[in-house]
N, C-alpha and C positions, 0 to 999 in steps of 0.2 A: 494912268495910262489907259483910261477907258476909251474904247474905239466905237465909233458908230459903225454899224456893220454894213458898210457900203463898199462896193468895188467898182472902179471904172478904169478901163484901159484907154480912156479919152485923152487926147492931147490938149483939149480946150481947158484952159486954166480955170475959168470961171466955174465950169461944171465939176472939175476935179477937186475943187474946194468943198463941194456940197456933200458928197456921199462918204459915209464911213464904209469900211471894208467888212465884208461878211461872206463866208462860204461854208458849206457843211464840212466839218472836221469829223472823221470817223464814219462817214456816210457810205451808202451803197447806191448804185444806179436804180432809179425808179422805173418800174414796169410799165408798159404801155397801158393806158386806161386808169392809171392810179394818179391821185392828186391833180384831178382835172381842173381844179380851180386856180392852179398856179399860173401867174402871168409874169412876163418879163417887161420891165419898164425901161424904155430906151431913149437916148438922145439922138434925134433924127439925123442931124449933121454928121454924126460919127457912125451911122449905121448903113452907110452905102455899102460896106462889106457886111452883109447880114449877120447880126450877132455881136459885132464890135461895139455897138452902142449901148449894150446892156449896162444899167446902173443900179437898179434896185429889183427886188421881187415885189409881187402884188398878188391880190386875191380876188377873184371874181365873185361878187356877192349878189348880183342880179344880172340881167342880160345887158345892162349898160353901165355897171358900177364896179369899180375896182377899189379895194381897201388897202392901204399901204402905210408907210411911215412918213411923217411930216419932214424929217431931216433929209429925205431925198430930194427936196425942192427948195431948200433954204441954204445959201452959202455962208461962209464965215463972217460976212459983213451983215447978215440978216436979209440979203436981197433974195427975192423969189425968182425961181426959174419960170420963164414964160410957158404957158401951155402949148404955144405954137411949136416949141422945141421938143415936145414930148410925144412919144407914141407907145402903144401897148400891144404886145404880141402874146398870143396865147395858143394852146393846142399843140405845143412842141415839147419834146423832151430834150432836144439838142438846140443850143443857142443859135447855131448856125445852120439849122435844118429849115428848109421850105418844102412843105408838102401841100397836097390838096386840103389837108385839115389846118393849115397855118391860118390863124386869124390875126389881122392887124387893123388897128384903129388909131386915129389921132384922138386927141383929148378935147372935149368941148369946154370942160370947166374943171378947175382944181379947187378943192376946199380943204384948207389946212386949219386944224383945230385952233381956235383963237388963243388958247392958253399955251400953245407950243413955246418951249423955252430951250433953245439950243445949248445953253449952259448946263441946265439941270436935266435935259432930255424929258421933261414933264410934258404930258399931253402929246406924245410923238405919234400922231396918227393923222391921216389925211385921206381923202376921197377923190377919186378920178371919175368924172362922168364921161363916158365915151361918145365920140360922134357917131359910131357905127354900132348898131345893136348886135349882140352875139345871137345867132339863130337858136331857137329852142332845140332844133334837131342836131345841134353841133355835137359830134361823138366825143371830142377830146378836150373841150373847153366848156365847163359847166359851173354854175354857181355853187358855193358852199354855204351852209347854214351857219348863222352867228350864234355864239354862246351868250345867253342872256343872264346867266347866274354864275357865281363864282365856281371854280374848279377845286377839288380837294388836293391837298398836298399828297405826294407820292403817286398821283395819277400818272400812268404811262401815256405819253404823247409822241407826235411825230413832228420833226422839223424837216424843211426841204429848201433847196436853193441851188444856184449856180455859182456860189462864192468860192473862196479859197479852201483848199482841203488841208492846209496848215496855216499857221500864223504868218509864216514867211514864204509859203508856197504860191502856186499859181491858181487861177480860177478854173473851174471845170466847165467843159463844153456840154457834159451830160448833166441832167437834173439829178441831184443826189438827195437821199433822205436818210434820216437816223432816228432812233427812238431815244427819248429822254424822259426824265421824271420831273413833275412839279416839285420845286423846292419850297419849304416853309418859308414865308416872307421874312420872319425875324431872323432866321438863319442867313438868308441871303442878304438882308439889310446890314447885318453885322459884318458880313464879308465886304460889303461896299462902304463901310465906315458911316452907316446911317445915311447914305446919300440917296436911297430910294424914296420915291414919292407915291402917294396914292395913285391907283391906275396902272401900276407896274406889277408884273409877276415874273418869277424866275423859273427856269427850267434848265436841266442839264444833268451832269453827274459830278458830284462833289469831288470825286477822285480824278476828274478831268478826262480828257480823251475824246469826248464827243460834244460838239457845239456847233452853233452858227459862227460864221466868220465874215470877213470883208466880201461884199458882193451879195450877201443874203438879206440885207436890210429890206424891210417892208414885206418879206415873205411870211409864210404861216407857221404857226404853233397849233397843231390840230389835235384835240383830245376827244376821243370817243366820237369821231366823225364831225365835230363842231369846231369852227374857227375860234380858237380861245385866245390866242396871242399874235402880235405883230412883231417881228424881229426888230429890235431897237438898238442895243448896245451892250458892251461887256468889257471886261478887263483882259485884253488879249483874246485869244481864241483857245478854248478848251483847256485852259490852265487849272490845275487842282485848286479847289477852294473858291472858284469864281464861275458860278453858272451864268448862263446867258440871261439878259434881262429883256423882257417883252412888254409891249403894251397890252394891258388886259382888255380884251374886247368887251366883256361884259360891263366894264366901268364906263364905257362909251356907247352903250347900246342905244340909249334914247338919242344921243347926238348923231349916230349913224342913220337911224331911222328918220330923223328930222332933216338930214342933209343928203341922204342917198335914196336907195330904193328899199322900201319895207320888206322884210322877210314875210313869208306866207303863213307862218304858223299861227296858232290861235293866240298865243301870248303876244305875238307882234300886232295882231289885230286890235287887241284890247288896248296895247300900249299906244298904238296910233290914236285911237279914240281918246285916251287919257292926255296925250300931248295936245290933241286938238281942243279939248275942253278944260284942261287943267285939273283933272280929277286925280289929284295927288294920292289920296287914299287908296284909289284902285291900283295905282302904279306900285305902291308899297306891297300890295298883295301878289304881284306877278312874280 
């Protein structure tokens, strides 16, 4: 009963097959100017009523690049959603809110990880290249820095999204957030009957009660201010013994740099040089 954490109120059958349901269970409303990297990914034909087209979350990682989950764009038959049907909205805390700070862009390019497997959820990561660049001066939609090294177990992190507030509940119009802890990989893998793959990390509370849920797919797991995970799947929502499973950003750092916009830190600079010249020994040192 593993759910992809995707939510859609769409009536379009093809799209409704794509996304798993996810929303923050046990969360609280986000304050203005917090979590400014959070994006809403929408299906344009269902967004004539602003907000109704939300299907997944996303994360702004440069002024024209959004990092999200691959499963948001592949249906049950393995067909990809056309980029012409997708738009990205940022700068809002409410799905249905339009203000002078609301940023909207169509998508120029969709890059799905070539190893993505919808049966195992392996390599559940994708990049959206926006047609419109987010202004550097934008006050409420700003890039977040990627984590390039593993995160320690028991680290306190933050999840956020507009997904369901309970496994059988409704989606939230307000952006919600909650604190969770990184769960030891072996503990989590045992809970999922050895179904986890490399490139996955787990976060939540083993006693249950706090988790992402349907509608939160593609959204962030942020640890110490760094984008550490991408909401992927779970066994229900906030069930005891089943933490949420996230795509580990550090495992895909080089792929993101190669296919999206490089981060501006010194490690990213050297990593880009390594990718260009194949200096694998230097890569191991970063």
